[in-house]
C-alpha positions as CSV (number, residue, x, y, z in Angstrom):
1,M,0.0,0.0,0.0
2,S,1.5,3.3,-1.1
3,D,2.0,6.3,1.2
4,L,1.1,4.2,4.3
5,V,0.1,6.3,7.3
6,L,-1.2,3.8,9.9
7,R,-0.1,0.2,10.4
8,F,-1.3,-2.3,13.1
9,D,0.8,-5.5,13.2
10,Q,-0.7,-8.3,15.3
11,V,-1.8,-5.8,17.9
12,S,-3.3,-7.2,21.2
13,R,-4.4,-5.3,24.3
14,T,-5.1,-7.0,27.5
15,Y,-6.4,-5.3,30.7
16,H,-6.2,-6.8,34.1
17,S,-8.8,-6.3,36.8
18,G,-7.7,-8.3,39.8
19,E,-7.4,-11.9,38.6
20,T,-9.6,-11.2,35.6
21,E,-8.1,-10.6,32.1
22,V,-10.0,-8.7,29.5
23,H,-8.8,-9.1,26.0
24,A,-9.9,-5.8,24.4
25,L,-8.0,-6.6,21.1
26,A,-6.4,-9.8,19.9
27,G,-4.0,-10.0,17.0
28,V,-5.4,-7.2,14.9
29,S,-3.6,-6.3,11.7
30,F,-4.6,-3.7,9.2
31,E,-3.2,-0.7,7.3
32,V,-4.5,2.7,6.3
33,A,-3.0,4.8,3.5
34,A,-3.1,8.5,2.7
35,G,-6.4,9.4,1.0
36,E,-8.2,6.4,2.6
37,L,-11.1,6.5,5.1
38,V,-11.7,3.3,7.0
39,A,-14.8,2.7,9.1
40,V,-14.6,0.5,12.1
41,M,-17.8,-1.3,13.1
42,G,-18.7,-3.9,15.8
43,P,-20.9,-4.6,18.7
44,S,-20.5,-2.8,22.0
45,G,-17.4,-4.1,23.7
46,S,-15.8,-5.4,20.6
47,G,-12.6,-3.2,20.9
48,K,-13.4,-0.3,18.6
49,S,-12.5,2.5,21.1
50,T,-9.4,0.6,22.2
51,L,-8.3,0.4,18.6
52,L,-8.6,4.2,18.2
53,A,-6.8,4.8,21.5
54,L,-3.9,2.7,20.4
55,A,-3.8,4.3,16.9
56,G,-3.6,7.7,18.6
57,G,-0.9,6.9,21.0
58,L,-3.2,7.2,24.0
59,D,-2.6,3.6,25.0
60,T,0.1,1.0,24.3
61,P,-0.4,-2.5,23.0
62,T,0.3,-5.6,25.2
63,R,1.7,-7.2,22.1
64,G,2.4,-6.2,18.5
65,S,3.2,-2.8,17.1
66,V,1.4,0.4,16.0
67,E,3.2,2.5,13.4
68,V,2.3,6.0,12.3
69,E,4.1,7.2,9.2
70,G,6.6,4.4,9.6
71,A,7.5,5.2,13.2
72,S,6.6,2.7,15.9
73,L,4.8,4.6,18.6
74,A,6.3,2.4,21.3
75,D,9.8,3.4,20.3
76,L,9.2,7.2,20.5
77,A,10.3,9.2,23.5
78,P,7.5,10.8,25.5
79,T,8.2,14.2,24.1
80,A,8.3,12.9,20.5
81,L,5.1,11.0,21.0
82,A,3.4,14.1,22.4
83,R,4.6,16.2,19.5
84,L,3.3,13.6,17.0
85,R,-0.1,13.5,18.7
86,R,-0.3,17.3,18.8
87,D,0.8,18.0,15.2
88,R,0.0,15.0,13.1
89,I,-2.9,13.2,14.7
90,G,-6.4,14.6,15.0
91,Y,-8.6,12.9,17.5
92,V,-12.4,13.3,17.8
93,F,-13.3,12.0,21.2
94,Q,-16.8,10.5,22.0
95,N,-17.1,12.9,25.0
96,Y,-15.7,15.9,23.1
97,N,-12.8,16.6,25.5
98,L,-13.2,20.4,25.2
99,V,-11.6,22.8,27.6
100,T,-14.6,24.3,29.4
101,D,-13.0,27.8,30.2
102,L,-11.9,28.3,26.6
103,T,-14.2,29.6,23.8
104,A,-14.9,27.5,20.7
105,A,-12.3,29.3,18.7
106,E,-9.7,29.0,21.5
107,N,-10.4,25.3,21.8
108,V,-9.8,24.8,18.1
109,A,-6.7,27.0,18.1
110,L,-5.1,25.4,21.1
111,P,-3.1,22.7,19.2
112,R,-1.7,25.2,16.8
113,E,-0.7,27.6,19.6
114,L,1.0,24.7,21.4
115,A,2.8,23.9,18.2
116,G,4.3,27.5,18.3
117,V,1.9,29.2,15.8
118,R,1.3,32.8,16.7
119,P,-2.0,33.4,18.5
120,R,-3.4,35.6,15.7
121,A,-2.5,33.1,13.0
122,A,-3.8,30.2,15.1
123,R,-7.1,32.1,15.5
124,R,-7.4,32.6,11.8
125,E,-6.9,28.9,11.2
126,A,-9.4,28.1,14.0
127,L,-12.1,30.4,12.5
128,A,-11.6,28.7,9.1
129,A,-11.9,25.3,10.7
130,L,-15.1,26.3,12.5
131,A,-16.5,27.6,9.2
132,R,-15.9,24.2,7.6
133,V,-18.3,22.7,10.2
134,G,-20.7,25.6,10.1
135,L,-19.9,27.1,13.5
136,D,-17.8,30.2,12.8
137,E,-20.7,32.5,14.1
138,L,-20.4,30.7,17.5
139,A,-16.6,31.1,17.8
140,H,-16.9,33.3,20.9
141,R,-19.1,30.9,22.9
142,F,-18.0,28.6,25.7
143,P,-18.8,24.8,25.6
144,D,-21.5,25.1,28.2
145,Q,-23.3,27.6,26.0
146,L,-23.5,25.1,23.2
147,S,-25.5,22.0,22.5
148,G,-24.0,18.5,22.4
149,G,-24.1,18.5,18.6
150,Q,-22.3,21.9,18.4
151,Q,-19.7,20.8,20.9
152,Q,-19.1,17.7,18.7
153,R,-18.5,19.9,15.7
154,I,-16.0,22.0,17.6
155,A,-14.2,18.8,18.5
156,I,-14.1,17.9,14.8
157,A,-12.8,21.3,13.8
158,R,-10.0,21.0,16.4
159,A,-9.1,17.5,15.0
160,L,-8.8,18.8,11.5
161,I,-6.9,22.0,12.0
162,G,-3.2,22.2,10.9
163,Q,-1.3,19.5,9.0
164,R,-3.0,16.5,10.5
165,R,-1.8,13.4,8.7
166,L,-4.1,10.9,10.6
167,V,-7.6,11.7,11.7
168,L,-9.3,9.4,14.3
169,A,-13.0,9.8,15.1
170,D,-14.9,7.9,17.7
171,E,-18.6,8.1,16.8
172,P,-18.2,11.6,15.3
173,T,-21.9,11.7,14.3
174,G,-23.3,10.3,17.6
175,A,-24.7,13.6,18.9
176,L,-25.8,15.0,15.5
177,D,-29.0,14.8,13.5
178,S,-28.9,13.1,10.1
179,A,-28.4,16.3,8.0
180,T,-25.6,17.7,10.3
181,G,-24.0,14.2,10.5
182,E,-23.7,14.0,6.7
183,A,-22.3,17.6,6.6
184,V,-19.6,16.6,9.1
185,L,-18.8,13.4,7.2
186,R,-18.4,15.5,4.1
187,V,-15.8,17.6,5.9
188,L,-14.0,14.5,7.1
189,R,-14.2,13.0,3.6
190,T,-12.7,16.2,2.1
191,Q,-9.8,16.1,4.6
192,V,-9.0,12.5,3.7
193,D,-9.3,13.2,-0.1
194,A,-6.8,16.0,0.4
195,G,-4.2,13.5,1.6
196,A,-4.9,12.5,5.2
197,A,-5.7,9.0,6.4
198,G,-8.9,8.6,8.4
199,V,-10.3,5.9,10.8
200,M,-13.8,6.4,12.0
201,V,-15.7,4.3,14.6
202,T,-19.4,4.2,13.8
203,H,-22.4,1.9,14.5
204,E,-24.4,3.3,11.5
205,P,-24.0,1.4,8.2
206,R,-25.1,4.6,6.3
207,Y,-22.2,6.5,7.7
208,A,-19.8,3.7,7.0
209,G,-20.9,4.1,3.4
210,W,-18.7,7.3,3.3
211,A,-15.6,5.1,3.9
212,D,-13.5,3.4,1.3
213,R,-13.4,0.3,3.4
214,T,-15.0,-1.1,6.6
215,I,-13.4,-3.4,9.1
216,F,-15.5,-5.4,11.5
217,L,-14.5,-6.3,15.1
218,R,-16.0,-8.9,17.3
219,D,-14.7,-9.8,20.7
220,G,-11.4,-7.9,20.0
221,R,-10.8,-9.7,16.7
222,L,-10.9,-8.4,13.2
223,V,-13.5,-10.7,11.6
224,D,-13.8,-9.2,8.2
225,S,-12.9,-6.3,6.0
226,T,-15.1,-5.2,3.1
227,G,-16.2,-2.2,1.0
228,P,-18.7,0.3,2.3
229,R,-22.2,-0.8,3.3
230,T,-21.7,-4.4,2.1
231,T,-23.3,-7.0,4.5
232,A,-22.7,-4.9,7.6
233,A,-25.8,-6.2,9.4
234,Q,-25.1,-9.8,8.5
235,L,-21.4,-9.7,9.5
236,L,-22.3,-8.2,12.9
237,G,-25.3,-10.4,13.6
238,G,-27.6,-7.5,13.0
239,H,-26.0,-5.4,15.7
240,A,-23.9,-2.8,13.9
């Protein structure tokens, strides 16, 4: 696969709770290239969010390796990993992860300011990113003054700002109505078509239809990989 951005090689993640072992992922391998959007589907507890956390360097595998742009995340020093996550990986969290005492524009601009971009330039980039998700008129508002759907779109704008090479989205349409959800997916699709790689967790086959490929997880294992929409309900036992 040319211009590879993300690579999982036999990745397993086991959690321990007392004497109990929970195998969140077991021997998962897949790759995502630049210009490719991959949807991840599976029942609740199948390992979807764990997969995203590992891809974003927020967690480390028990076995196997995760590589972003050819670099093994486990081999990076903490400062190098933090820089990669800040500058090259955009992450849309299911619970938004917005800073409550910053405005919408300040939340979106924050990664760029941390990267050394001057505040005025970072704000211009933030306003442009907010415009892409239809929220530039609410740039001055704080998260608690916005609806869940609006906060979700702010989180998406923050994930797309700058030179993000890998975009990871955990249920990015979960708090959105159908029309807004499709508008957000159009923005994500545009970012990927411009050269980023994208991985999106979703439970909706119609949203997976925006992806180039869909991988299916069950009990922490990759059970199939197919084109968009195809046999999603059958592969997941009717529980996408």
